[in-house]
N, C-alpha and C positions, 0 to 999 in steps of 0.2 A: 406264300403265306396259306394258301388252301392245301398244298402238300403236306405243311407242317400240321395243320389241323387234320388232316386225313390219318397222318401217322400217330397223331394222339388218339383219334377215335380207334385206330388198330391197336393200340397199346392198351386202352380202356377195356376193349373187346376181349384181349387176351386175359387180362385181370379177372373179368366178370364170366369168362368161359365156365368155370367150375359152378359158379352160382347157377348160370343158365341151364346147364347140364342137370344139376339137381332137380331144379324146378320142372324141366322139361320131362325127366323121367318120373317125377312124383305127380305132376298135375297136367302133363301133356302140353305145357306151354313152351312156346318158342321154337322147339324142334318141328312140331308139325307144320308152320309156315315158313320155316328157314330157306326154303327153296324159293318161295315167292319174294321174302324180304331181301334175297340176293339178287332177285330179277331174272331168275332161271326159268320160271314157270308161273303162268297166270291162268289157271284152269278156267275161270268164269269169264276170261276176255275170249275164249274160243268160240263163244256165241256170236261174237261181233264178224261183221264180213271182213275178209281179208285186207280189203283196201279202205277200211273206214277211215274216216279223216275228221277234224273239227270237234272232238271230244270235249266235253266240259267235265273237268275233273275236280270233284269236292273232297277235300281230305279233312276228316273228322277224328281227332285222336282216340277217343273212347265214348263211353255211354253217354255222358252229357252232351258232347258235342254232336253226336249222331240225333239226340233228341231235339236239339235246338235247331239242326239244320233240314229237319223232315219238310216243314213247310216251304223253305226256299227250294229244296230239291225237287218237290213236286211241282212247284210253279215253273221252274226252269224246264223240267221235261215237257210241261204243257206248252211253254212259250217256243221251245226249240225241239220240236219232236224229232227233226232229221239229224240232230246231233246226238251222238251215243253219250249216256250220262254214266259216269264212273264215280263210285264212291270209294274212298280208302280209309282204313282205321289202323292204328297202331296195335291195341289189344284185342284179344280174342274175344271179350264180352262185347266190345263195341261192334266186331265184326258180325257176331251172332244177332246182335239187336239190329244191325244194319240191314242184313238179310231179311230179317222179320218186317221191319217198319218200313223199308223202301223196295218193295217188291217190283216197283216200276223201273228201277234202276237197271241200266244194262249190264252192269257188272259190279261185284263187290270185291276189292281185293285188299291185300296188305301194303302199306305205305313201306317203299324200299329203305334198306339202311342207307345212311348218309355217306356211302363212298361213291366215287364218280362211276365206276363200273356198274354198280346196283342201279344208281340213279338213271343212267343213259339207257340200260336195258328196260327199266319201267317206262321211261318216256318213249321209247321206241315202240313198245307193246301198246301204250294207250294212245298216243299220238294226239294229245290234247291241243286245242286252240287255247283253252283257258283253264287255269288252275286257281280254285278258291280255297284257300287255307281258313278254316273256322278256328276263331279265337286267334292265339298266336304261338305257333310252332316254328321256330326259325331254324331250318336246316340249310348251312350255307352252300354246300355242294349242290343239293337240289336247286335252290334259287339260281345259283350261277349257270347250272347247265340248262335250267328253263330258260333263263334269260338269254343265253346264247343262241337258243333256237327260236327266239322272238315270240316266245309263249307268254301271253298275258298273265301275271300273276296279281291276284286280289286277296288281301287278308280282309275277312268279314266277321263282324262282331269280336274285333280284336281285344284282348284283354291281357294286361300285365299286372299280377297281383302284387301286393306289398312284399309277399315272401320272395316272389321271383325276382322283382327289382332290386330288392337287398342283396339277392344273390349274384345279379350281374353287378351290382357296385362293388360287391367285394372282390369279384373276378376283376373288375376294372383297375381296382387298386393294386393288386398283384400281378396281373397280366396285360394292362391296358394298352402297352406298347404294341401288343400283338391283337388282342382281341377288338379293340375299337375299329382299327381299319378293315379287319376281317368283317365284322358286323356291318359297317358302313357300306362295303362293296356288296355284300350279299344283300341287303335290304334295298340297294338301288336298283335290284332287278325287278322289284315288284312295282306294278302301276299304281296301286292305291292301297290305303291303309284306312279301312272302315271300322274305327275303334268304338267301344262300347261308350265311353265317356271322356270328358276333357283330361281327366287324370292319365286315363290311358294314352291318349292322345301325346299328351307331354312325355310319357315314358318312353313311347316308340321313337319319338324324336330324339330324344337323349340317348338312345342306342344307335342312332345313326340313320333312322329313316328320313328321306328328303321331307323337309317340312310342308312343302307345297303339295305333297301328295297325301297328307295325313288330315283326317276329319273325324269328328265325333258323329256317330251315326246311328246309335242305340245298339240295345242288346236284342239278338234274335230269340233268345230264351223268353221274352216276353210275347213273342208271336207263335210259341208252341201251341199245336191243337190240341185241344182236351181229348184225351183218349177215350174211345167209345167202351161201352160194357164189354167185357170178355165172358166167356163160359165160367171162369173163376170168380170173377166179381158178381156175376148174376147168381151162382150157387151159393156164394158166401152171404151174399144180402139175404137170400132166403133162409139159409140156416140161421144167421144171427136173429131174424124175426121170430123163427120157429122156437128157438131155444130161449128166447129173451135175454140175450146177452147184451149188456149195456153198462158203461159206455164202451165204444169200440176204438181202440188206439192203433193207429199205424206208425210204426218206428222204421223209417226209410233209409236207405243208403248208410247203414250202420257199417262201421269199418272195424277191422281186426282189433280186438281187445275191448271194443266198445259194447259189445253185446251184454256183458255183465252189468254194465252201467245202465243200459235200457231196462234191463230186468229189475234194476234196483228202482228205477223211476216208476216202473208199472207196478211193484210192490208197495211204493209209498202210495200210489192211486188205489190199489186193492184194500189198503186199509180202511177206507172209506166206502169204496164201490166194490163190493165182493163179487159181483156179477160181470165185472170189466173183462174184456177180451182184447189180447194184444196179436197184432200181426207184425211179427219181427222179420225185416228184409235185410240181410247181409249184402254188402256191396258188390262183393266178388264171389265167384263159385268156389274158390278154394276155401273160402271162410264157412261153407255150409256145414262141414262135419263138426268143427269146433263150436259153431253156434248150437248145434244140436246137444252137444256136450255140456255147454254152458246152461242151457234149459233144463237139462235132466239134473244137473248139480243144484239147480235151484229148487228141485222137488216140486217142479211143474209138469202136469201132463200136457203134451203137446202133439200136434199133428204135423206132418210134413206135406207140403203141397205137392212134392214129386211121387208121394204114395196115393194121391187122389185120383179116382177114375174120370178125371176131367181133363178134356184136351186143352192144349194151349192154344194161343191165338192162330198160329201156323196151321195146326191141325184142325182147328174148328173150321177154317176156310175151305178145307177139303171134306171134311166128316159132317159138317153142320154144327149147330150152336148147342148141341145137347150137353148137359152138365154130368151125365152119369148118375149112378146111385151113391150117395156118399151122405154121411152125416157127422156132425161135430159131436165127439163123444161128451157126455154129460161132465165128466170131470177134466176135460181138456180147457185150457185157459190161453194157449198160445198157439198161432199158426205160423210155422217156420216157412218163410217164403224162399224155397230153394230152387228158384227158377229165376230167369232173366227176361226183362221185357214186360212183366205183369204188375209193378208196383204201382205205376202211375194211376191205372184203372181203379185201383183200390183206394186211393185217397177220397174218392167221392163218398165212400162208406164210412169214412173216419168221424168219429166225434172229437178226437184228438189227435194232433200229428207232432211227431218228432223227426226232425232232419238231422241224420247222423254225420258223422264226421266232425263233430262240433264239441264233443265232450272229452275228446282227446286231441293232442296237437296235430290235426290232420287238414285243417284249412277249411272244413266245412263242404257243404254240397247245396245244390240247388233248392230254394225255398219256394220257388214259383210255381211247383206243380202241386202242391197242397193249396197255395193261396189262390190259383186259378179257380179251384173248386170252391172258394169261399170257406177255406179251413184256416184257423189261426196257427201259423208254424212256431213250433217252441223249438229251441236250440241252445247249444252250450257256447262257451267263450271263444271257442276257435271257429272263426268265420272269415279268415283272412283272405281266402279264395273268392268270397262273395261279399267283401267288406262293404261295398257302395250299396247293394241290395239290402243286405242286412241291416245297415245302419238307416236307410230310407224307411223300412218297414216298421223298425222299432219306434223311430222318432215319430212316425205317423199313427202309432197305436194299432199297428197291424200284425205285429209279430211280438214273441217274448223271447228275450235273451236271458239265460240264467247262468249260474256258476258250477252247479253240482247236478248228479242224476237225482238226488233228493227234491231239489228245487224245481226240477222238471214235473216230478209228480205233483208238487205242491201247486205249480202253475195251472195244471190240469184240473185238480181240485177246485180251485179258485174259479176258474172259467165256468165249469159246470155247476157250481154254487150261484152263479150270477148269469144265466142264459141271456139276458137281455144285453148285458156287457159284452158277452161273447159273440152274440150276432152282430153287434155294432163294429166289433174287430174284425169279423169274418167280412162283413160288406166291405170295409175299408180295403182289405187285404185284396179282394176281387177287384175292386175298382183301381187300386193301384196297377194292378196287372193290365186290365182293360185300357186304362189311360196311357199306358207306356208302349203300346204296339206301335208298329210301324217301321221297324228296322228292317223287316223284310222288302218292303215296298221300296226303300231307299237302296237297299242292295241291289234290287232288280234294276232299278234305274240307273245305276252305275255300271253294272254288267251289260245292260244293253248298249250303253254308250262305248263300251270297249269292244263288244261283239259285232256292232253294227257294220256291215260290209266287209268283215273279216272272213276270208276263204282261205282255209289252210288244210 
């Protein structure tokens, strides 16, 4: 069963090799971390003592999972200082953010490819007592090999979206004779599944997780810490006041091909608010160049964050919090945030917020970052990846879901015309976030019960 799965993984790798090669040569993706993904080299583990043991390994796929896990990771490091804390990601953007946001981690590595020899090398290098999988990445060989070594595996803040579950159901229809027993066996190696909600709990049981190990425990994203001001946010706040720019719109986590739609929404707003200012934040670094072209084609003057003489968060920790000398040109109406890790702190400056990945069929992104600052999230129809949160906020009058980019602009206009109504919605959004906290403490209690007395 696992042999056939590994063969299929190998076939998929061969078919995708040309794509990976092109991406690697164009954008520096995949090739730069291949040795680590294959388990041959883990440079950041070199700092650990040669005979280290009992590590806590947290796996966070990408940016969203890294951000949701910061509070949990920091508390684990405080509660178990004698245990090395290792964090892994799958994407390069997640890797960069993890190194910035979790400086207290003992190592940050790439998650191994799911072949037995890669997995075994990674487990030999990390030597964990506990593996925490944030959200729900199911890698059968990894789960099986960790289980063989009696390593405790916990899924925390587990989530299975409508889209993912439908995909599983389709695969079951065609390959259920093979896939069902594979998933059931792989999931049997996990000690607990702390899922975000009851629907997620039902779905992981349907995939084969032992029912008695599954519970609804809440979403770690509600516990995310509000980011502190950064040199960029301090500079931008001062510049917006100096130049009298208002209202300020932050369009965050905008995915590929969605940039023109965000600009259309902003153009609708500019029809009534000529002095509006937009912060456009593409989701991935490979979008930065295309986003700049889209802004240029819209005949707007813009500034790039990367060209500002302002240190990033990591640089500021070394060089101080100075903002350098820079000014927003009088004719510039857009700041292109071509950096990673600085979006969240800018939401506090927003008068209006758009959450990307929602005007195109991408599944949406996290609306809790603007909501935690008391901003009203506005998003499009595609929110499958955050369906429960989106539905809850919309039904509570704490967010606005629309169908088109023009509707996004109209939603902002209506909010700004009725500031009392906007304040009420914003306070509701903030209250929903604050009243939903607690998943981290519940996860820590489960972790403590599994680590108690464990010496490996």
